[in-house]
Residue, then its C-alpha position, 0 to 999 in steps of 0.5 A: m500500500s502506498p503512503l498516500q493510502s495508508r490512512n483514509i480521510t475519516s480516520l484523519s478527521s477523527s484524529l483531529g477531533f471531528g467525528d461521531g464521538f465529538q458533539g458539535r464537531d461533524s466530520k462531514d462539515f469538516r471535510t466540506l470546509i477543507a474541500k472548498f478551501r482547496l478549490h479556492f486556493t488551487s484556482q489562485g495558481h497553487p498546484l497540489p500533487f498527490s503522489n506524496p501525502y507530506s509534500t511541500e505543496a500539501y504543507e502550504f495548503a495546510e498552513a494557508f488553511c490554518e492562517e485564514d481567519e485564524k482557523g487553527q486556533t478556532l478549530w483546535p482550542a485548548t479544552t479541559p479535559r483535552r479530547w482533541p489536539c490543541w493548536q498551540v501544543d500540537k501544531e505540527l501534528i495538525l498540519q501533517s494531518l491536514a496535508h494528508i487530507f488535502s492530498l487524498q482529496a486531490f487523488y480522489q478528484y483525479q480518479k473521478e475525472g479519469k472515469a469521466r474521460k473514458k466515458a466521453k465520446s471521441h472527438t475524432p471525426p468519422l471517416s468519409p465514405g470513398t467516392d473515388r471508384d466503385l467497389s468490386p463485388e469481392s470488396r463489397a462483401y467485406i465492407d457491407p454490413l453482414p445481414p441480420k441473424g435470423t432463425k434458420r430452418r434446420p435442413n432435412k436429415h436425409a438432405e444433409e447426408e446427401t450434401e455432406e457425402i464427399f466420397e464413395i467407397t469402392f469396396p463391395n457390399m459396404p454401405k456408403l458413409g457420410t463424414k467430414r474426413a475422406i476415407g481412403p484405402e488405408d482406413h479400410q486396411e486399418c479396420i481389417d487389420e484391427i478385426e483380424a488381430l482380435d480373432p478369438r481363435r488366436d486367444d484361447k489360453p490363460i495369460s501367463d504374464f498376470t502373476t502376483q509379482w506383476l500385480t505388486k510391481i509398479a510400471v510393469r509391461w502390459p502383455t500383448q495377449g491382454d491387449a487383444r482381449l481388452k480391445t475386444f471388450m472395448h469394441e463390444h461394449d463401446y467402453y472407450n471412456i473410463e468415466d462411464a459406469d465401471h460395473r461393466l469392467i467386472h466381466i473383463i476382469e474375470q475374463l483376464r484373470k481366469g486361469t492365472q495366479i491372480e484368479s483369487y485375490k484380495a480386495q486391494s489387489y482387485i482395485t489395483f488390477k481394475q485401475r491398471i485396466q482403466e489406465r490401459v483403456t485410456i492408452l488403447a483408446d488414444d492409439l485407436l484415435s490415431k488410427h482413425l478407428l475412433e472419433q470424438t463426438s460433439s459431447g466429448k465422448t469417444s466412439k467408433t467411426p462409421c467405417f469401423r462400425s460397419y466392419w465390426e458388425k461383420r467381424h464374426e464372418v471374418w473370424n469364421s472364414k477360412t480365407t484371408l482378409p483383403k490385402k492392402p492394395h499397393h501400386n508397386p511395379p511388377g518385379a521380384y516381389d510379384f508373388d501375390g497374384s490372385t490364385d483363388d477361384a473367381n467366385e470365392h466368398h469373402p466376408f466383405s464381398s457378395g457371392k457364394r463361397v467355394r470351399d474347394q480351393p486349387t492345390e498349389v505347385r510346391s517345391n522345397i530343397l529341404n523337403k518342405v511340404q511337411p512340418l519339420t517334426e513330421m519330416t523327422k518321423a518320415s525319415d524312419k519309415p521304409g520307402t520314404i528315402k530311397s536307399a542308395g546302396d553302397d555308393p559313397e556319394s549317395s551315402r553322403q547325400h543320404k547323411r546330409l538329408k538326415l541331418i537336415m531333417g533331424r534338426a527338429a528332433k534336436h530342437d525338441n530335446s533342447t532345454s533352451s527356451p524355444s523363443e530366444t530367436i526366430t529362424v526363417i528358412h528358405a524352403a524352396g528352390i534357389m535360382e540362377e541369374d546374371s551374377g552382375a545383378v547382385d553383390s558378391e555375397t548373394n552370388e555365393h548364395i546363388a552359386l550354392a543354390e544352383d549346385i543344389l538344384s542342378p539336374t546332374n546333382h546326385r541328390t536329384e538323380q538318386g531320388i533322395l526326396p520324400q516319396g511322391e515329391t520332386l525338386g523341380g515340381t514336375d510331379e505335382r501333388h493334388e490334395g482332395n478333389g480340388p482342380k489341378p494347378q493352373d498353367a505357367s501364366r499364373r503369377q508366382r507368390l511368396v508365403l511365410v509359414l509361421q511357427n505357432s505357440a506349440t512350436e509347430l509350423d502352421f500351414d493354415y493358409e489364413n495364418t501365413l504371411s505374404s511378400l507384402h509383409l516382407r516388402e513393406l514392413s520394417v524389422s521391428q514391424f515384422f517382429l511385432l506382426y510375428s508375435q501377434r500371429a504366432n501368439v509369442p510375447l514380443p520380448d521373447c523374440l530377440t533375433f531370427t535367422f534367414m536361411f538362404a541355403p544349407g550352411i549359409r545363414t544371416v542372423i538379424p537381431q531385433g531392431d537392426e534395420a541395416a541387416w534387414s534391408k540387406m537380407v531383403k535385397k538378397t531375397k529379392d535377387m533370388f526370387k527374381f532368379q527363381k521366377h524365371r527358372k521355375p515358371k511353373m512353380v506357383e508358391f515359394e514358401i519360407f519357414v519362420e521358426i522360433g529359435d536359432k536352430e544353428i543349421g549351418e553348424v549341423l550341416a558343416a559335419d564331415d561328409d566322409d564320416d559315413d560310419d555314423w549312419 
């Protein structure tokens, strides 16, 4: 507070003996007397600043006031007993109080005049309208006043939908949706990927990560399997806002903890688990918003977009279908990765398309240098059956080839008896023919791979001449297999494709076509995205997938750690070169399979055994 406003006029007047407690000495009359003198003395040319209550000018006003008609002795005479100051004794105190009162009155007058100045109209004359030239229609829209606002009639709902429709979905059997944001192919692919990732057939086991230790720790990782069930619950109950009634969480809590260590816990543990679910719901909802699967409504709530809602209503058709979902369209020119040509019947049924479903699918022409048609566990058993591998007699060369093949097939048994964790690495084994091409098109390391593969696939190679492949198969694909009553493979004009066969959580290769991956994933995914997709498809925790090995040929492998984009790009380039070679060498080969296995099988070390040591077999 400033010194000027440390006291008010009422308290100063009371200290001078003017107030309610003094008979005949009214405070209002005293202030009026001082105000009249101040105006009169100011008009005579005496300024009065109000910044300092005890300024020289204020003292001049106080002394002049007391000297006029001897007001000092008249207003403050000596009394017995003394109830107010006496002029003869307290002259200095009286002058200080009067100077303070004069300064306060000047300050209040300044404030009053300032308010009046703000209310006064501006003296600036209004601008005259321009008469030099006519305004254009565009300028007139800015200068002319806006029309008065009135009540507008609300348009018809159907008419509003027609005017707001700014796009047309070209996907078959899908409703037309009106939205402010144009929907493109990437939005449809996001919807398809979301529904495919939540397939309940891939989520039928208890979540082993939900342990008592996980519940007691702080800032722990939420398991991927739990995300799938939680997002399914969110979509089915439209539970994207944790502010909604939480009684619906009881069902998902019971579902998540079923068969785990936290199936029976105390009340405090229940509250902790519920809070973690709500926190995860918030994170997942934000992620779905970023993918444009959810949207914010006018009320501030989060809900499904019309596009995703239409797909979600058909989710059971997707999950019950045996065919794969539509792949994301791409516009890459034909080249090494053109292995995704449609091989299905023209009348094949898809959940998002019309038409009847044809269950009998054409059988593919398959070739594999490692006896690839059967899972490796079955290959091991087949090697012990009579007639599976033709005997080569006492021929040393045939014996060596016999031994090499048994080493290849015997790795599955070695893996089953291993005590190490099956999910430390991912082994990706090329299980098809390798090709021949101009060596100048690839680097030196790839040329070595091609040279070894060419030696393996050579028509004069003993392993082909001696008939060491399983009964009923040929390396070149001339003896084509037919499954069931399906049609025969199509001619050579049929486009080739690449298929990645994954190993499921039971450490078995899953040959179900809808559970495989295509060259689209190999071509467009980064190494981190590939690991994440593999973890989701194979139902294997992502932290357990540290590296994977890409086998080009027996004894030659490339280990790619998780996150190593440089090694991943180099491996993809080598694969591209070999696929191009195979496409021209084997035009009748429709499907090129790759086995993606969990764990480093160390095939190179096994196949490096001494071929001359024939006494072991």
